[in-house]
N, C-alpha and C positions, 0 to 999 in steps of 0.2 A: 576665268573658266579654262580648264585644261581639256584638251581633246587628244586622245591617243589614236594613232594610226599604225598601220603595218609597214610604214615606210620610214626610212632614215630621215629624210628631209621633208619639211613642210612645203606647201605650194609656193609660198613666198621665197623660201630658200632655194627651191628648184629654179624659180624664175631668175634669181640672182646668179646662180651657177650657169644657167643657160645663156644669160647675157654675155658672160665672159667666155664660155667654152664653145658654144655653137650658135647657129642662127635659127634655132627651132622656133623661138617665139619673137625674137627681136631682129629686125632687118638691119639695125645699126649696131648689133653686138660685135664683140671683139673677135669671135670665131677662132679662138686660139687653138682649139683641138684640131680643126681641119687645116689651119694654117701650118702647123708643124707636122701633122700626120701625113699630109700629102706633099710636103717639101716646098710649099709656096711661101715660106718665110722670107723675111727681108734680109738683105745682107748688111743692113745698118746695125752696127754694134749697139748704138743707143736704143734702138727699137727692140732689139733682142734682150737687152738688159731690162727694159721696162716690162716686157712680156714675162721674163723670168721672175721679176719681183711680184707681178700679179699672180703668177702660178704658185709661188711660195706662199703668198697671202691666202690663196684658196686652199692650199694643202693644210695650212695651219688652222684655218676656220673649220675644215672638215674634221681634223683631229680633235679640236675642241668640241665639236658637235657629237662625235662618237663618245668622247669622255663624259660629256654631260648626259647623254642617253644612258650610258652604263651606270653613272651615279644615280640617276633617277630609277633605273631598274633595281639597283641594290637597295635603295631606300624603300621602294615599293615591296620588295621581298621581306625586308625587316619589319615593316609596319603591317604587312598583310593586306594592303589596300587592293581592292579588285576593281576599282572604278577606272 
């Protein structure tokens, strides 16, 4: 079953991003957004490298999600599906 919403991410995708980027839903999350936004990041080069790789992974996943949604939209426009 396919469910269409007016948001880019599904509830589960938002939970996944929230785990890594902030502590909105998870008290044990990585909180990367606040960590680097407020300058409380570690001086450990290994930890910064790990955080960087996580952020790259998230950016790639977001780009894939946008591309997938655009492909679905294009397919919907071609077939005329209104569901």
